[in-house]
VEXDREN-2710 file (C-alpha; in Angstrom, 1 decimal):
% VEXDREN-2710
k/r/px/py/pz
1/UNK/0.0/0.0/0.0
2/UNK/2.7/2.5/1.0
3/UNK/4.6/1.7/-2.3
4/UNK/1.5/2.4/-4.4
5/UNK/1.0/5.7/-2.6
6/UNK/4.7/6.5/-3.1
7/UNK/4.2/6.2/-6.8
8/UNK/1.1/8.4/-6.7
9/UNK/3.1/11.0/-4.7
10/UNK/5.7/11.1/-7.5
11/UNK/3.0/11.8/-10.1
12/UNK/1.5/14.8/-8.2
13/UNK/3.3/18.1/-8.9
14/UNK/5.7/18.9/-6.0
15/UNK/4.1/22.3/-5.0
16/UNK/0.6/20.7/-4.9
17/UNK/1.9/17.7/-2.9
18/UNK/3.5/19.9/-0.3
19/UNK/0.3/21.8/0.2
20/UNK/-1.6/18.6/0.6
21/UNK/1.1/16.8/2.6
22/UNK/-0.5/17.1/6.1
23/UNK/-3.8/15.7/4.8
24/UNK/-1.9/13.0/2.9
25/UNK/-0.1/11.8/6.0
26/UNK/-3.2/12.0/8.2
27/UNK/-5.2/10.0/5.7
28/UNK/-2.5/7.4/5.4
29/UNK/-2.3/7.0/9.2
30/UNK/-6.1/6.6/9.4
31/UNK/-6.2/4.1/6.5
32/UNK/-3.4/2.0/8.1
33/UNK/-5.2/1.9/11.4
34/UNK/-8.5/1.0/9.7
35/UNK/-6.9/-1.8/7.6
36/UNK/-5.5/-3.4/10.7
37/UNK/-8.6/-2.8/12.9
38/UNK/-7.1/-0.2/15.3
39/UNK/-4.9/-2.8/17.1
40/UNK/-3.6/-0.4/19.7
41/UNK/-7.0/-0.5/21.4
42/UNK/-6.4/-4.1/22.3
43/UNK/-2.9/-3.8/23.8
44/UNK/-0.9/-1.6/26.1
45/UNK/1.4/0.8/24.3
46/UNK/4.2/3.0/25.6
47/UNK/5.8/5.7/23.5
48/UNK/9.3/6.9/24.3
49/UNK/10.5/10.2/22.9
50/UNK/13.3/12.7/23.3
51/UNK/16.3/14.0/21.5
52/UNK/18.7/11.5/23.1
53/UNK/18.3/8.3/25.1
54/UNK/15.2/6.9/23.3
55/UNK/16.8/3.7/22.1
56/UNK/18.5/2.9/25.4
57/UNK/15.4/3.7/27.5
58/UNK/13.3/1.6/25.2
59/UNK/15.6/-1.4/25.7
60/UNK/15.8/-0.7/29.5
61/UNK/12.0/-0.6/29.8
62/UNK/11.7/-3.8/27.8
63/UNK/14.3/-5.5/30.0
64/UNK/12.3/-4.6/33.2
65/UNK/9.0/-5.6/31.7
66/UNK/10.4/-9.0/30.6
67/UNK/11.9/-9.6/34.1
68/UNK/8.5/-8.9/35.5
69/UNK/7.0/-11.6/33.4
70/UNK/5.3/-9.6/30.7
71/UNK/5.3/-10.6/27.1
72/UNK/6.6/-7.6/25.1
73/UNK/6.9/-6.2/21.6
74/UNK/9.5/-3.5/20.8
75/UNK/9.9/-1.2/17.7
76/UNK/12.9/1.0/17.6
77/UNK/16.2/2.1/16.0
78/UNK/18.0/-1.1/16.7
79/UNK/15.4/-3.8/16.2
80/UNK/11.8/-5.0/15.9
81/UNK/10.8/-7.6/18.4
82/UNK/7.6/-9.4/19.1
83/UNK/7.8/-11.8/22.0
84/UNK/10.8/-14.1/21.3
85/UNK/11.2/-13.3/17.6
86/UNK/13.2/-10.3/16.5
87/UNK/14.9/-8.8/13.4
88/UNK/17.4/-6.0/13.0
89/UNK/16.2/-2.6/11.9
90/UNK/17.8/-2.1/8.5
91/UNK/15.6/0.7/7.4
92/UNK/17.8/3.7/8.3
93/UNK/14.8/5.1/10.1
94/UNK/13.4/4.3/13.5
95/UNK/9.8/3.6/12.4
96/UNK/9.4/2.9/8.6
97/UNK/5.8/4.0/8.1
98/UNK/2.2/4.0/9.2
99/UNK/1.3/0.7/7.6
100/UNK/4.4/-0.9/9.2
101/UNK/3.5/0.5/12.6
102/UNK/-0.1/-0.7/12.5
103/UNK/0.8/-4.1/11.1
104/UNK/3.4/-4.4/13.9
105/UNK/0.8/-3.6/16.5
106/UNK/-1.6/-6.1/15.0
107/UNK/1.1/-8.8/15.1
108/UNK/1.8/-8.0/18.8
109/UNK/-1.9/-8.4/19.5
110/UNK/-2.1/-11.7/17.7
111/UNK/1.0/-12.9/19.6
112/UNK/-0.8/-12.0/22.9
113/UNK/1.9/-9.5/24.0
114/UNK/1.1/-7.5/27.1
115/UNK/3.0/-4.3/26.2
116/UNK/4.3/-2.7/23.0
117/UNK/7.2/-0.2/23.4
118/UNK/7.6/2.2/20.5
119/UNK/10.5/4.6/20.0
120/UNK/8.9/7.7/18.6
121/UNK/10.8/10.4/16.6
122/UNK/10.0/13.9/15.6
123/UNK/10.3/13.0/11.9
124/UNK/7.7/10.2/12.5
125/UNK/5.4/12.5/14.4
126/UNK/5.7/15.1/11.6
127/UNK/4.4/12.4/9.2
128/UNK/1.6/11.5/11.7
129/UNK/3.0/8.0/12.3
130/UNK/1.7/8.3/15.9
131/UNK/-1.8/9.1/14.8
132/UNK/-4.6/6.6/15.5
133/UNK/-2.4/4.9/18.2
134/UNK/-4.1/4.8/21.6
135/UNK/-1.1/5.2/24.0
136/UNK/-1.2/4.1/27.6
137/UNK/2.1/5.9/28.6
138/UNK/4.8/8.3/27.4
139/UNK/8.3/8.7/28.6
140/UNK/10.0/12.0/27.8
141/UNK/13.8/11.7/28.0
142/UNK/15.1/15.2/27.0
143/UNK/15.0/17.9/24.4
144/UNK/17.8/19.8/22.7
145/UNK/18.4/21.3/19.2
146/UNK/18.4/18.7/16.5
147/UNK/16.9/18.2/13.0
148/UNK/16.5/22.0/12.8
149/UNK/16.9/22.1/9.0
150/UNK/14.3/19.4/8.6
151/UNK/11.7/21.0/10.8
152/UNK/12.5/24.6/10.0
153/UNK/13.0/25.7/13.6
154/UNK/13.6/24.4/17.1
155/UNK/10.0/25.4/18.0
156/UNK/8.7/23.2/15.2
157/UNK/10.9/20.4/16.3
158/UNK/9.6/20.7/19.9
159/UNK/6.0/20.9/18.7
160/UNK/6.5/17.6/16.8
161/UNK/7.7/16.0/20.0
162/UNK/4.8/17.5/22.0
163/UNK/2.3/16.2/19.5
164/UNK/3.2/12.7/20.7
165/UNK/2.2/13.8/24.3
166/UNK/-1.0/15.2/22.9
167/UNK/-1.7/11.9/21.2
168/UNK/-1.5/10.3/24.7
169/UNK/-3.8/13.0/26.0
170/UNK/-6.4/12.1/23.4
171/UNK/-6.1/8.4/24.0
172/UNK/-9.2/6.5/25.3
173/UNK/-7.0/4.4/27.5
174/UNK/-7.0/4.8/31.3
175/UNK/-4.9/5.5/33.2
176/UNK/-2.7/7.6/30.9
177/UNK/0.8/7.9/32.3
178/UNK/3.5/10.5/31.6
179/UNK/7.1/10.1/32.9
180/UNK/9.3/13.1/32.3
181/UNK/13.0/14.0/32.9
182/UNK/13.0/16.8/35.5
183/UNK/16.6/17.6/34.7
184/UNK/15.5/18.9/31.3
185/UNK/14.2/22.4/30.9
186/UNK/11.3/21.3/28.7
187/UNK/9.9/18.7/31.1
188/UNK/7.0/21.0/32.3
189/UNK/5.7/21.4/28.8
190/UNK/5.2/17.7/28.6
191/UNK/3.9/17.5/32.1
192/UNK/1.3/20.2/31.2
193/UNK/-0.4/17.8/28.8
194/UNK/-3.5/16.1/30.1
195/UNK/-2.9/12.7/31.7
196/UNK/-4.2/10.7/34.7
197/UNK/-0.8/10.0/36.4
198/UNK/2.4/12.0/36.0
199/UNK/5.8/11.6/37.6
200/UNK/9.3/12.9/37.1
201/UNK/12.8/11.5/37.6
202/UNK/16.2/13.2/38.2
203/UNK/19.8/12.3/38.7
204/UNK/19.3/13.7/42.2
205/UNK/17.1/10.7/42.9
206/UNK/20.1/8.4/42.5
207/UNK/22.5/10.2/44.8
208/UNK/25.0/9.3/45.8
209/UNK/26.2/7.6/42.6
210/UNK/29.6/6.7/41.2
211/UNK/30.3/6.7/37.4
212/UNK/33.0/4.4/36.1
213/UNK/34.0/4.0/32.5
214/UNK/32.3/0.6/32.3
215/UNK/29.6/0.7/35.0
216/UNK/27.5/2.8/37.4
217/UNK/26.7/2.4/41.0
218/UNK/23.8/4.4/42.3
219/UNK/21.3/4.5/45.2
220/UNK/18.0/2.6/44.6
221/UNK/15.4/2.3/47.3
222/UNK/18.1/3.2/50.0
223/UNK/20.8/0.7/48.9
224/UNK/23.4/0.6/46.2
225/UNK/22.6/-0.9/42.7
226/UNK/25.5/-1.8/40.4
227/UNK/24.7/-1.6/36.7
228/UNK/26.9/-2.4/33.7
229/UNK/26.1/0.9/31.9
230/UNK/28.4/3.9/32.0
231/UNK/27.8/7.7/31.9
232/UNK/25.3/10.0/33.6
233/UNK/23.1/9.8/30.4
234/UNK/22.7/6.1/30.9
235/UNK/21.9/6.6/34.6
236/UNK/19.2/9.0/33.5
237/UNK/17.9/6.4/31.1
238/UNK/17.8/3.8/33.9
239/UNK/15.9/6.2/36.1
240/UNK/13.3/6.7/33.3
241/UNK/12.8/3.0/33.2
242/UNK/12.6/2.7/37.0
243/UNK/10.0/5.5/37.3
244/UNK/7.8/3.9/34.6
245/UNK/8.1/0.5/36.2
246/UNK/7.2/1.8/39.6
247/UNK/4.1/3.6/38.1
248/UNK/2.7/0.3/36.9
249/UNK/3.4/-1.6/40.1
250/UNK/6.6/-3.5/39.3
251/UNK/8.4/-4.3/42.5
252/UNK/11.8/-2.9/43.4
253/UNK/13.3/-6.5/43.6
254/UNK/12.3/-7.1/39.9
255/UNK/13.6/-3.8/38.8
256/UNK/16.9/-4.4/40.6
257/UNK/17.3/-7.8/39.0
258/UNK/16.6/-6.5/35.5
259/UNK/19.1/-3.6/35.7
260/UNK/21.8/-5.8/37.2
261/UNK/21.4/-8.2/34.3
262/UNK/21.3/-5.5/31.6
263/UNK/24.6/-5.1/29.9
264/UNK/23.8/-2.3/27.4
265/UNK/23.0/-2.4/23.7
266/UNK/24.8/-2.3/20.5
267/UNK/26.0/1.1/19.2
268/UNK/25.6/2.9/22.5
269/UNK/28.9/3.1/24.3
270/UNK/29.5/-0.4/22.8
271/UNK/32.8/-2.0/23.6
272/UNK/34.7/-4.0/21.0
273/UNK/36.9/-6.5/22.7
274/UNK/39.5/-8.5/20.8
275/UNK/41.9/-8.9/23.7
276/UNK/43.5/-5.5/23.2
277/UNK/44.8/-3.5/26.2
278/UNK/42.9/-0.4/25.3
279/UNK/39.2/0.5/25.0
280/UNK/37.5/0.6/21.6
281/UNK/34.1/2.2/21.8
282/UNK/31.3/2.5/19.2
283/UNK/28.7/5.1/19.8
284/UNK/25.9/6.7/17.8
285/UNK/26.6/10.2/19.3
286/UNK/25.5/12.6/16.6
287/UNK/24.5/15.7/18.7
288/UNK/26.8/18.1/20.4
289/UNK/25.5/17.1/23.8
290/UNK/25.8/13.4/23.2
291/UNK/29.3/13.7/21.8
292/UNK/30.5/15.6/24.8
293/UNK/28.9/13.1/27.2
294/UNK/30.4/10.0/25.6
295/UNK/33.9/11.7/25.6
296/UNK/33.2/12.5/29.3
297/UNK/32.9/8.8/30.2
298/UNK/36.6/8.4/29.3
299/UNK/37.8/11.7/30.8
300/UNK/40.8/9.9/32.5
301/UNK/41.9/8.1/29.3
302/UNK/44.0/9.4/26.4
303/UNK/41.3/9.6/23.6
304/UNK/41.8/8.9/19.9
305/UNK/38.6/10.0/18.3
306/UNK/37.2/9.1/14.9
307/UNK/34.6/11.7/14.1
308/UNK/32.2/12.1/11.2
309/UNK/29.0/12.7/13.1
310/UNK/27.2/15.0/10.8
311/UNK/25.3/13.5/7.8
312/UNK/24.8/15.3/4.5
313/UNK/21.9/17.7/3.9
314/UNK/21.0/18.3/7.5
315/UNK/22.0/20.3/10.6
316/UNK/25.1/21.8/9.0
317/UNK/25.1/24.4/11.8
318/UNK/26.5/21.9/14.3
319/UNK/29.5/20.8/12.2
320/UNK/32.0/23.3/13.6
321/UNK/30.5/22.8/17.1
322/UNK/31.2/19.0/16.8
323/UNK/34.7/19.7/15.8
324/UNK/35.2/22.1/18.7
325/UNK/34.0/19.5/21.2
326/UNK/36.4/16.9/19.7
327/UNK/39.2/19.5/19.9
328/UNK/38.4/20.1/23.6
329/UNK/38.3/16.5/24.6
330/UNK/40.4/14.3/22.3
331/UNK/44.1/13.8/22.1
332/UNK/44.0/12.6/18.5
333/UNK/41.3/13.5/16.1
334/UNK/40.6/11.7/12.8
335/UNK/37.9/13.2/10.6
336/UNK/36.2/10.8/8.2
337/UNK/33.2/10.2/6.0
338/UNK/29.9/9.2/7.5
339/UNK/26.6/9.5/5.5
340/UNK/27.2/12.3/2.9
341/UNK/24.0/11.5/0.9
342/UNK/24.1/14.1/-2.0
343/UNK/26.4/16.5/-0.3
344/UNK/30.1/16.7/-1.0
345/UNK/31.8/14.8/1.8
346/UNK/34.9/16.9/1.6
347/UNK/32.8/20.0/2.3
348/UNK/31.2/18.3/5.3
349/UNK/34.6/17.5/6.8
350/UNK/36.0/20.9/6.1
351/UNK/33.1/22.5/8.0
352/UNK/33.8/20.2/11.0
353/UNK/37.4/21.2/10.7
354/UNK/36.3/24.8/11.1
355/UNK/35.8/24.2/14.8
356/UNK/39.2/22.5/15.3
357/UNK/42.5/24.2/16.0
358/UNK/45.0/24.1/13.2
359/UNK/47.1/21.0/13.1
360/UNK/45.0/19.1/15.6
361/UNK/43.2/16.8/13.2
362/UNK/43.9/14.4/10.4
363/UNK/41.5/13.8/7.5
364/UNK/41.1/10.2/6.3
365/UNK/38.0/10.0/4.1
366/UNK/37.8/6.2/3.8
367/UNK/36.1/5.3/7.1
368/UNK/37.7/1.8/7.3
369/UNK/41.2/3.4/6.9
370/UNK/40.3/6.0/9.5
371/UNK/39.3/3.3/12.0
372/UNK/42.4/1.3/11.2
373/UNK/44.7/4.3/11.7
374/UNK/43.0/5.2/15.0
375/UNK/43.5/1.6/16.3
376/UNK/47.2/1.7/15.2
377/UNK/47.8/4.8/17.3
378/UNK/46.4/3.3/20.5
379/UNK/48.5/2.4/23.5
380/UNK/47.8/0.6/26.8
381/UNK/44.9/2.4/28.6
382/UNK/43.9/4.6/25.7
383/UNK/40.3/4.9/24.4
384/UNK/39.6/4.8/20.7
385/UNK/36.1/6.3/20.3
386/UNK/34.3/5.9/17.0
387/UNK/31.2/8.0/16.8
388/UNK/28.4/8.9/14.5
389/UNK/27.0/5.7/13.1
390/UNK/26.5/3.3/16.0
391/UNK/24.7/0.3/14.5
392/UNK/23.7/2.1/11.2
393/UNK/23.8/-0.7/8.6
394/UNK/24.8/1.4/5.6
395/UNK/26.9/4.4/4.6
396/UNK/24.5/6.5/2.5
397/UNK/25.9/8.1/-0.7
398/UNK/24.7/10.2/-3.6
399/UNK/21.5/9.3/-5.6
400/UNK/20.3/6.8/-3.0
401/UNK/23.4/4.6/-3.1
402/UNK/24.4/2.8/0.0
403/UNK/27.3/0.7/1.2
404/UNK/26.8/-2.1/3.8
405/UNK/28.5/-1.1/7.0
406/UNK/29.0/-2.0/10.7
407/UNK/31.5/0.1/12.7
408/UNK/31.9/-2.6/15.4
409/UNK/32.5/-5.4/12.8
410/UNK/35.0/-3.2/11.0
411/UNK/36.8/-2.3/14.2
412/UNK/37.0/-6.0/15.1
413/UNK/38.4/-6.9/11.7
414/UNK/41.1/-4.2/12.0
415/UNK/42.0/-5.3/15.5
416/UNK/42.5/-8.8/14.2
417/UNK/44.9/-7.4/11.5
418/UNK/46.9/-5.9/14.3
419/UNK/47.3/-9.3/15.9
420/UNK/44.6/-9.2/18.5
421/UNK/42.2/-12.2/18.8
END
């Protein structure tokens, strides 16, 4: 159905299509829900949104629900899962389309899942992919400037995120739950949306806590909890999952077991271990804030940073800022290609270089060669930090071309060439 409508979209003149675009997306969302008999009415659905932390929070919530004995379905950046069956998300987008979402929900209902966890993006909201989904709960992780060129302004971006909260408000489900990050300045805008039960979480809730480069120990229900996730951002993500779990009556003992078993996810401070005596980290960091935070996890290590975290055709404003952050935190900087799409990759790299002091960075456009060079520079105790792609399965080039890719697999191959097993 979506492919047929895509062909129709190509036939309609561009200016007419853009004028009709909101109605087009709304109709498509309604039609998809109608075809699959409004499946969200028959299952509990939680939306997780924010600029950063969506994927990790989605997986943390899933881990807690499963530990509590619930049968779950999950749709997000990394994977699509229904009960014990899953497949990797190879679409280069978090949620592929309205018919996909409604079909996924319908499959979760047929499989008798108790909860569906959906990672919701601003791009998806702008195309009404959240419409005609009756949500039970929403977790808001944070909000900071991102996708500005796509949305036209930060206000438009924020409004797209808030529209997901308004979808919860209009849901026929009861009780409607909102969980918001009180450490973010926009939390109150989400909390102002109509819901039956609202709660917040904050890093203050976990004090005292200790952040190590491979784990976090924090206070939970009056006693220490040791989790194999690093960074204050991951502590915040865990607190989001804890707050939601407590709202639906999951016991502290179950929450503790789930978090102590959880060892993180691919592409988010992911460690590549081939027996080397230095850290190799793969991270999706593609915003200024997330880049600074992942570097901060390894503040006591000499850092060799492979940076290419600004794709073509979007958010060019942040390129020199990303370079500046790398300059402030990294001992060695290697700039490389990421996802240029139809933009000149040399231009992208030169704009990142604009934020870096002269002589501080090397440019190696071939991403594999850049990773190999970074690994060859590493010494005992160093951290090689490869950012921008995480688990992205392709490098996207001009005219829709794509090259299969996996940063972690490439790093592992190059470590093997260096003699590590």
